[in-house]
N, C-alpha and C positions, 0 to 999 in steps of 0.2 A: 705245133711248138708247145712244149711243156716247161713249166716252171720248176725251180729247184725242190719245190714241196711235191712234185708230182701231178700237179693240176694242169689240165689242159688250157693254154692260154690263147690259142689262135689255131685255126683250121684254114690256112691261106686258100686252099682250093674249093672251099664250101662257100655258099652264099652267106653274107654278113659275117665272114670270119668264123662260121660254124655255130648255127643256132642251139646245137646241142652239146658244145664244148664243156659245159659244166657238168655233164654226165660221165665224161671220160677223164681217166686219171692213169698215170704210169706208176710202176712200183718205184718207191724211192726209199732212201734209208739216211738217217741222219750221220753226219761226219763231224769228227773233231780233229783239229791238227795239233799234235804235240811232238816234240822231240825230233822235228822235221820229218816226221811221218803222218799220214792220214789215217786215222782209224774210223771204221764204218761199224755200226751195229746193224745187223741184218735179221733180228729176231722181233718178236712181238714187243710195241713200244711199252706195254706195261710191265715188261720183265728186263728192260734196258738196264744193265749194271752202270755203275759209276765207273768212269775211266779212271783207273789207278794211277797214282803218281809214285814215282821212285827216287829216293833220296840220292842215289848214284847219278841220276840224269838231271836232278834239280839243283844240287849244291855241288859246284865244281870248283876244285882247288886251283891255284895258279899253274899253268901248264897243262890242265886237263881240258879236253873238248868232247864234244859229242860228234860221232861220225855216223850218219845214218846212210847206210849202203846195202846192197843186196848182193855182195860179193861171196858171202860165205855163211852157211848154215851152222858154222862152228864144227864142220866136218873136215877141216883141214885145208880149206881154201876153194872148193869147188863151188862154182854158181848153183848148181843144182846136184845135190847130194842124190845118187841113184838108190834110194831106199824109200819106204814108207816113212812118213814123218814121225810116226809113233815110235819106230825104231830108235831114232835119235833121241826121242824123249826118254825112252828106257836107258839109254846110255848116260844121260844126265843124271838120272836117278840112282845110278849103280856106283856108290862111292868106292867100291873095292876094285872096280876095273883100272883105275889109275895106277894104283900100287902092283897090280897083277900084270895086266896088259902093257901099260906104258912104262913099266920098270922091270919087273922080273923075267918076262917073256922077250922083250924086245930091247933090254937095256933102257938106261935112264933116257926117256925123251923129253922130260920137262927138267925140273930141277932136282937134285937128290932128295929134297925133303919130302917129295910126293911119293918116294918109294916106301916110306914108312907106313905101315898098316894103321889106319884111323880106327878111333872108337867112333861109332856112327849112331845118331839118333834120328828118327824121323817124326814129322809133325803134319798132320793133315789140316788143310785149310778149306775154306769153303769152295775154292777153285781148283785145288791141286794138292801138292805136297812139297814139304821142305825137307831136305837132309842136311844135317849138321855134322861135320867130320872134325874131329879134334886130334891132333898129332902132338906128341911131346917130343920136341927136338932140342937137343942141348939145354934142357932145363926150361925152355920156353914153349908155350903153348901156341900152337898154329892152328887157328880155327878157319874152316872153310865151309861156306853156306852155298847149297845149290837149291833151285826151285824150279818146279813147272806149274803152271796154271793153265788150266784148260780155257780155251781150246787151242791157244798158240803161243803162249809165252815160256821162255826158258831164261833162267838166270845162272850164270856160270862164272865163278872167279877165275882169274887169270892163274893157269897152272905153272907159269914160268916165274911168277913173282910172290912167293910167299912172304916177302917182307912188307908188302902193302898192307897198312892197317885197315884199309876199307874192304868190307866183306864182299862187294860186287865190283866187277870189272867188265863183264859183258852181259848185256840184256838183249835178247833176240826174240823177234817175233817170227814164227814159221808160217808160211802160207800153203794152204792146201791147193794142190794143183791137180 
């Protein structure tokens, strides 16, 4: 029997509960629960990063809620998207594909404002990259920000609701299978 820290607590089939149980240990990883999810860090303890907090998940307006589920990777509803996880990340960081693929080639799939070609800027961060897209629509600025952070986080605004004032609507963690 092992404790949550990986130390051997008991060896029930050994004399005296295991005279050498102090020599045995299981691999273990620290976990934190946040936003209805459990996060595990599986690297060297001296390199463990701080688990980030996200305003969109911390400050909820009336009528907003957090839904933690595994139903979609943001790929249109499939539980498991049949692709390499990095292909999905490349898609998140391609700010032009919404105006071209989801508007020009296939007709308007989201809202008409998404068909406007954006002005784009990219910023690197310690863990990934952020893309800011700006569209001028009827004299109003529509600002959309997407982000990927290694190894598993993606942040994508809702493409059906450009009237939202909040920059983030969907934060997702991708699992490696």
